[in-house]
N, C-alpha and C positions, 0 to 999 in steps of 0.2 A: 335455222331459226324456226320458231314455232308459228307457222303461218296461220294455223287455225285460231290461235289466240289473237294474232294480229288482225285477222278478219273480224273476229268478234268485237274487238276494241273499235275498229274502224266502223263496223256496222252500227254500233250504238251511237258513235259520234255523228255519223251521217244521218241516222234517224232523228236525233235531236235537232240537227240543223234543218232537216226537211220539215220537221214539225213547226219550227219557227218561221220558215219561209212560206209555207202554204197557209191559205185562209183556214180558219177553224171550220169544222164540219157544221157548226151552227150558223155560219155566216150565210145570209140569203144570196142566191137561192140554195138551200141546204142540199138538195139532191145532187147537184154537180160537185159540190165540195166533198160530200160523203163519197161519191163515186171515185173522185180523184184520189182520196185517201185510201179507199178500199183496195185499189190496185197498187198504189205506191207503197203501202205498208202491209203487203200480203206475204212478207217473209222471204223476199229474194235474198240472194247471197251477197249483193252489193259489190260484185267483183269490179265493175267498171269504175265506180267512184272510189273504191279502195285503191285501184291502180292510179287514179289521179293523185291521191294523197301520197302513195308510195313513190311516184315519179317526182313529186315536189321534194320529198325527203332525199331521194337519190341525188338531186341536184343542189342540195344544201339549203333548201327552203323549209318553210314551216307548214305542217298539215293544215293548221288553222287558216292560213292565207289561201290555201287551195280549196277550202270547203265550198264556196259559192260555185266554183267550176264543177266540183264533184257532184253537188246536188243538182246542178243544171243537167249534167250528163245522165244522172239517174232518172230525171223527169223525162228526157228524151227517150231513154231506153224503155221506160214503162209505157209511155204513149205508144211506142212502136209495137209492144206486146199486146196492148189492148186492141189496136187495129188489126194486127196479125190474126188475132183469135176470132174476129168477126166472121159471120157466115159467108160474107162476100169475099173473104180472103181464105184463111186456113180452116175456118169453121171448127173451132175447138171449144170444148165445154169445160176444160180444166186447165188451170195455170197456177203454178206454185202451190199445188196441192189443194186448191179450192175452186169453186165455180168461177168461170171467167166473168168479166164485167158485164157483158151483154146478157148473160144468163141471170144475173142478179138485177140489173137496172134496165134491161131492154136495149135494143140496138142503137136507138137514137141517143140516149144518154151516154152509152159507151163511146160512140163516135165523138160526142162533145167532151167527154172526160179526157179522151186522148188529145183532142184539139187544145183543151185547156192546159194540159201538162206540157204540150209542145210550146205553147205560148209563154207559160210562166217560167219555163227553162231560161228564156232570154231575159226576163225580168230579174231572175235570180243571178244570172251571170253578169248582168249590168252592175251588180253590187260588188264585184270582184275588184281588187286593187290593181292598178296598172303598175308596170315596171318601166325601167328606162328603155328596155328593148321592145316591150309588148304593151301597146296601148289598147284601150277598149275596142277600137275597130278591129284590131287583129284578133282579139278573143272572140268577139261576136262572129267575125268571118269564119273562124276555125270551126265553131260549133254549127253554124248555118250551112257551111259547105258540106261537112260530114253527114248532116242529116237531110240534105236536099236531094234534088232530082238526079244528080250525078252519082250519088253514093247510096245512102240508106234507102231512100225511096226508089232510086233507080234499081237497086238490087231486088227490092220487092216486086217491082214491075217485071224484071227479067225472070224472077222466080215464078210469078203467076203465069207468064207467057210460056214458060218451059214445062208446065204441068202436062203430063200425058204424052210428052214428046221425047224423042231420043236426042239428047244434047251431048256435046263433047265434053271431055274433061276440062278444056280451056274455058268453055262457056260456064261450066259449074264453078270454076275458080273465080271467074268474073262475078258471079252472083254472090259468092261468099266474101270476096274482097269488098264488095259494095255493102252487102247487107249486115255483115258482122264485123269485119276487120276495120272498116273506116271509122265507125263510132268508137270502137275500142282504142284505136290509134289516137283519135282526137282526145279521148279521155286522158291518155298518157301525155300527149303533147300539152294539153291545157295545164296539167299539174306542173310540168317542167316550165312552162311559160310563167306560171305564178312565181317561180323561183328565179326568174330572169336568166334562164339557161343560155349558154352560148349557142349560136347557130349550128356549130359542128356537133355538139352533143344532142341538140334537138333532132338532127338528122339520124343520129344513132338510135334515139328513142323512137323515131318514126319507123326505122327498119325493125326494131324490136316489136313494136305494136302490130305491124303488118304480119310478121311471122306468127306472133302470138295469137292474133285474131283468126288467122286461117287454121292454126292448130286447134284452137277452141272449136271451130265449126266442124272440122274433121272428126274430132272426138264426139261432138254433139250428134253427128250423123251415125257414128258407130253405136252410141248409147241408145239411139232410137230403135235400133234393131236387136240390141243385146240386153236391154234392161226392161223392167216392168213399169207400168204406169205408177204404181205406189212408190217405187224408188225414185222415179224422175220427177214426180209431182205434176206431170202433164201427160197427155195421152201418148203412150208408147206405140210404135208402129204406124204413127200417123202419116209419115212421109211415104211409106210403102203403099198404104191404102189410097193415098192421093196420087199415086204414081209419080211422085216427085223424084227428080234426079238427086242422088246423094253420092258421097264418096264410096260407100260399100257397094251401091248398085252399079256404079261405073267401073270401079277399080278392084272391088272385092275387099273383104275384111282385112286380109293380111297386108295387102299393099296400102290400104288406108291407115293402118297402124304404123307402117313404115313411114308414110308421109307425115303423120303427126309427130313422130320421133325426129324426122329430118327438120321439120319446122321448129321444133323445140330447141334443137341444136343451133339453128340459125338465130333464134331469139337470144340464146345464151351468148353467141358470138358478138351480137350487136351491143351487148352490155360490157364488153371488155374494157372500154375507156373509163368505166365508172369504178373499177376495182371493188373494194369492200362496200362502197356506197350502193352498189347494185345488188346486194345480197337479197333484199326483200323482193325485188323484181325477178331475180333468178328463181326464187322460191315460188313465185306465182307461175312461172313457166312450167316448173316441175309439177306443181299442184294440178294445173289444167290438164297436163298429159296423163296423170294418174287418176283423175277423178272418176267416180262411177255414177254420178248423177248431176 
């Protein structure tokens, strides 16, 4: 399938929905709504919300029904990037090819813009339709757990505490499972839940998401040391400069590439019960393995 065309279509659809869900930039106080929109519409690839839509379709559902979940996931993802880039965190000046939120609006507004996106994610998700298997509490719990102290935030804590220290491969995988794979897996699960997927197939998609999320981060670590800032749209070599533990730093480039390939194979295996319906999700796995930015 033509995944590039699929991502383009999904991206436009998600952008239109986000534009509807978010307050206009002219709504008082204008600065916070401008800052929220500045980061949210900064030209990201929309991979996580596109996976939400693709998972819904793989389970026989409609992309339209999965849009609130997809938009909620993208708000969480963008909030995490705003906060990650702050001077007290990763201290980065560039994101998605342009100045980070705190460079444009100052640290205080950047923190609040992230807070506002985190909050509005649940306001948006609350507009999703329930199904016979998955009521609103289950949907809210799914996103809250993935973005909370045991997963997304927990991964960032472990990442910060690991800077400048020699950590094990197991500790690195813990960071990546929490910081990257958990939210990506929740994105997929929420799409499947919007289609009232069976518990057995939801577990298959959970396994798929976890493998895909780890593969994504392994490739991200590789790209940080092999690509330019211009190509990535963010500062290349930042992890090395910050003495952060990465897959190439611990395992070397060759073993890191082998691990990304192994995880991609595991992601494909998890989709076996979906047959032809899993074609788009399989294409995502291959795309993430082969991407160069």
